[in-house]
C-alpha positions as CSV (number, residue, x, y, z in Angstrom):
1,M,272.3,192.7,169.9
2,R,274.8,194.8,167.7
3,L,277.4,193.2,165.7
4,L,281.1,193.5,166.9
5,S,283.0,196.2,165.5
6,W,286.6,197.3,165.3
7,E,287.9,200.9,164.3
8,G,284.5,201.7,162.8
9,E,284.6,198.5,160.6
10,E,282.3,195.8,160.7
11,L,283.1,192.2,161.1
12,P,282.3,190.7,157.9
13,H,284.5,193.0,156.0
14,L,287.5,192.4,158.4
15,I,286.7,188.6,157.3
16,L,286.4,189.1,154.1
17,S,289.7,191.0,154.0
18,A,291.3,188.3,156.2
19,L,290.4,185.9,153.6
20,K,291.6,187.3,150.5
21,G,293.2,184.8,148.5
22,Q,293.3,182.2,151.4
23,R,291.3,179.2,152.3
24,L,291.3,179.2,156.1
25,T,289.7,177.2,158.9
26,L,287.6,178.8,161.5
27,E,290.3,179.2,164.2
28,E,292.7,180.5,161.5
29,V,290.4,183.4,160.8
30,V,290.1,184.2,164.2
31,S,293.7,184.4,164.8
32,K,294.1,186.6,161.6
33,L,291.7,189.2,163.1
34,K,293.6,189.2,166.3
35,E,296.9,189.5,164.7
36,K,295.4,192.7,163.1
37,G,294.2,193.9,166.6
38,A,290.9,192.6,166.6
39,L,291.5,191.1,170.0
40,K,287.6,190.8,171.2
41,V,286.7,188.8,168.3
42,N,285.4,185.1,169.5
43,F,284.7,181.7,167.7
44,I,280.7,182.2,167.8
45,D,280.8,185.9,166.4
46,V,282.7,185.0,163.6
47,L,281.1,181.9,162.7
48,N,277.9,183.6,163.0
49,A,279.2,186.4,160.5
50,L,281.1,183.7,158.1
51,I,277.6,181.8,157.5
52,K,275.6,185.2,157.2
53,L,278.4,185.7,154.4
54,E,277.8,182.6,152.9
55,K,274.0,183.5,152.6
56,E,274.8,186.5,150.8
57,D,277.2,184.1,148.3
58,L,280.1,186.0,149.8
59,V,281.7,183.1,151.1
60,E,282.0,179.5,150.4
61,R,283.1,176.4,152.8
62,I,285.0,173.6,151.4
63,R,285.7,170.1,152.9
64,D,289.2,169.1,151.5
65,S,291.2,166.0,152.6
66,D,291.7,167.8,155.9
67,Y,287.6,167.9,157.0
68,S,286.8,165.5,159.1
69,P,283.0,165.1,160.0
70,S,283.6,164.7,163.7
71,R,285.1,167.9,163.7
72,P,283.0,170.2,161.3
73,V,283.7,173.4,162.9
74,T,287.5,173.6,163.2
75,T,288.4,171.6,160.2
76,V,285.7,173.1,157.3
77,K,287.8,176.0,155.4
78,W,286.2,179.2,154.0
79,F,287.4,181.2,151.1
80,I,286.1,184.1,149.1
81,R,283.9,183.5,146.3
82,A,283.8,185.7,143.2
83,E,284.5,189.4,143.5
84,R,281.2,191.5,143.7
85,S,280.6,195.0,142.9
86,A,277.6,195.1,144.9
87,P,277.5,196.8,148.5
88,L,278.1,194.0,151.2
89,T,274.4,194.0,153.1
90,Q,274.5,194.5,156.6
91,L,274.7,191.9,158.7
92,A,273.5,192.0,162.0
93,P,273.3,188.7,163.8
94,D,270.1,187.5,165.2
95,E,269.6,187.6,169.1
96,V,268.7,184.2,168.6
97,V,269.9,181.5,166.2
98,I,268.0,178.1,165.5
99,A,270.4,175.1,165.2
100,A,269.3,171.5,163.9
101,S,270.8,168.4,163.9
102,T,271.9,167.1,160.5
103,P,269.0,165.1,159.7
104,L,266.6,168.3,160.0
105,I,269.4,170.3,158.1
106,N,269.4,167.9,155.3
107,L,265.3,167.6,155.6
108,L,265.2,171.6,155.0
109,G,268.2,171.9,152.2
110,G,270.4,173.6,154.9
111,R,268.4,176.6,154.9
112,D,269.4,179.3,157.5
113,L,270.3,176.6,159.6
114,M,273.5,176.2,161.7
115,S,274.0,172.3,163.0
116,I,274.2,171.6,166.8
117,L,277.2,170.5,166.7
118,D,278.6,173.1,165.4
119,A,276.9,175.6,167.7
120,A,278.3,173.7,170.6
121,V,281.7,173.6,169.4
122,S,281.9,177.2,168.6
123,L,280.5,178.1,172.4
124,I,283.1,176.1,174.0
125,L,285.7,177.6,172.1
126,S,284.6,181.0,172.7
127,A,284.8,180.1,176.8
128,E,287.1,182.3,178.6
129,Q,286.1,181.4,182.0
130,G,283.9,178.4,182.3
131,V,281.1,176.1,180.4
132,Y,278.1,174.4,182.1
133,I,277.1,171.5,180.2
134,A,273.8,169.6,180.9
135,T,272.8,166.5,179.1
136,P,270.4,163.4,180.4
137,Y,272.8,161.0,178.6
138,A,276.5,161.6,176.9
139,D,278.5,159.0,175.1
140,A,281.6,159.7,173.0
141,T,280.5,162.4,171.4
142,L,280.9,164.9,174.5
143,S,284.1,163.4,175.6
144,T,285.4,163.8,171.8
145,I,284.8,167.5,171.6
146,I,286.5,167.5,174.6
147,A,289.6,166.0,173.8
148,Q,289.9,167.7,170.3
149,H,289.9,171.0,172.2
150,Y,291.6,169.8,175.3
151,Q,294.2,172.7,174.9
152,K,291.6,175.4,175.0
153,V,289.0,173.6,177.4
154,A,292.1,172.6,180.2
155,K,292.6,176.6,180.4
156,L,289.0,177.4,181.7
157,A,288.4,177.8,185.2
158,F,286.2,175.0,185.3
159,V,284.0,172.4,182.9
160,R,280.9,171.2,184.8
161,V,278.6,168.7,183.6
162,L,275.0,167.6,185.0
163,V,273.7,164.5,183.9
164,D,271.4,161.8,184.8
165,I,272.3,158.8,187.0
166,S,273.7,156.4,184.8
167,E,276.7,153.5,184.9
168,S,277.6,154.7,181.2
169,N,277.4,158.7,182.4
170,V,280.0,158.0,185.5
171,A,282.3,155.8,183.4
172,M,282.7,158.3,180.5
173,L,283.2,161.3,182.8
174,E,285.4,159.6,185.2
175,R,287.7,159.1,182.3
176,L,287.5,162.5,181.1
177,K,288.3,163.9,184.7
178,F,291.9,161.7,184.3
179,M,292.8,163.9,181.2
180,L,290.7,167.0,182.6
181,P,291.3,168.0,186.2
182,N,289.2,171.3,185.7
183,L,286.3,168.9,184.8
184,E,283.3,168.1,187.4
185,Y,280.5,166.5,187.2
186,A,276.8,166.0,189.0
187,L,274.3,163.5,189.3
188,V,270.7,164.5,189.0
189,G,268.1,162.2,189.9
190,E,266.1,161.0,192.6
191,Y,264.8,157.0,192.9
192,A,262.2,155.3,195.0
193,V,261.8,151.7,195.9
194,V,257.9,151.2,195.8
195,E,255.9,147.7,196.3
196,V,253.4,147.5,193.4
197,P,250.6,145.0,194.0
198,G,251.0,141.5,192.8
199,V,254.0,142.8,190.8
200,G,256.2,143.7,193.8
201,S,259.3,145.9,194.4
202,R,260.3,148.3,192.1
203,R,262.5,150.8,191.7
204,F,261.3,154.1,189.8
205,K,262.4,157.4,189.1
206,V,260.8,160.2,191.0
207,R,262.4,163.3,189.6
208,G,265.4,163.4,187.0
209,L,267.1,166.0,184.7
210,H,265.6,166.3,181.3
211,L,267.5,169.7,180.8
212,K,269.6,169.8,177.4
213,A,271.8,173.2,177.5
214,L,275.6,174.5,177.3
215,A,276.2,177.5,178.7
216,V,279.2,179.3,178.5
217,D,280.7,182.7,180.7
218,K,277.2,183.7,181.0
219,K,277.0,185.4,178.0
220,S,276.2,182.6,175.5
221,A,273.9,179.6,175.7
222,L,272.2,176.8,173.6
223,V,269.2,175.2,174.8
224,G,267.3,172.2,172.7
225,S,266.0,168.9,172.7
226,F,269.8,166.9,172.1
227,N,271.5,165.1,174.3
228,F,275.7,164.7,173.4
229,K,275.2,161.2,172.0
230,E,275.9,160.0,168.4
231,P,272.1,159.7,167.4
232,H,271.5,163.2,168.2
233,V,273.7,164.1,165.7
234,T,273.5,161.4,163.1
235,C,269.9,160.3,163.1
236,N,267.5,162.1,165.2
237,Y,265.4,165.3,164.4
238,D,266.7,167.8,166.8
239,V,266.5,171.4,167.4
240,A,268.2,174.1,169.5
241,L,268.5,177.7,169.9
242,L,271.7,179.8,170.3
243,L,271.2,182.4,172.7
244,R,273.2,185.7,173.7
245,G,272.6,188.5,176.3
246,K,269.9,188.5,178.9
247,A,268.3,185.0,177.9
248,A,271.8,183.5,177.9
249,E,272.6,184.9,181.1
250,L,269.0,183.2,182.8
251,V,270.2,179.9,181.2
252,W,273.7,180.6,183.2
253,D,272.1,181.5,186.3
254,M,269.7,178.5,185.9
255,M,272.3,175.9,185.7
256,E,274.8,177.1,188.2
257,S,271.7,177.1,190.7
258,L,270.8,173.6,189.4
259,W,274.5,172.8,190.0
260,H,274.9,173.9,193.7
261,F,271.7,172.4,194.9
262,C,272.8,168.9,193.4
263,R,276.4,169.1,194.8
264,E,274.8,170.1,198.2
265,H,272.2,167.5,198.1
266,S,274.2,164.5,196.8
């Protein structure tokens, strides 16, 4: 995958130019790049470039009084470290980027890892058409992400959520639908009542949702071990892969097929 370029210059150089003498959030960096004519830039490309610039010790992030742990991607600010005379290393984003939960990042000292929450929010912010989300279980983590970025998400053609059958899942998503008319959800799960000798009737899950993924515009996807629940952000050890290109397109097709299958057989 080639790094996004504009007028012969690479994205990292443009970002450094936008940051000169300023401390900016991710959204402000993207806005400045678009003001200068880089109309095709998106949040995930810029975030990837910022993280690589950070590894090069060229930029730094600051968590000032505006920073919110519940919105780490959009409230952290970026600024240029001391000027360097050495040439900027060529920064080509990986085809696959590894993301992890905060406890796992802390365990590894933050080495070469993006947080799963950062990756998920960045993908949602980069969406221009639609979003598929698959999570067996969800809580306020998902609803808060969507609510905080309502203006962006409300403009999409659809936000489709696949979840396992659960009263708490349904309650949370029904509340979200009041706010977000373009949100739809499908319940994935089949149960059977079985007579167990010596025990009596028992209800068992025959088939359910175990997929954890987020797919955007058939261009980007996040697949991993996480649910959109608070423990998966704060205390669980979870990992995910951020995909681009053909792999992301396949994830999109998979989720779209599952979505239509569930809707047709509900």
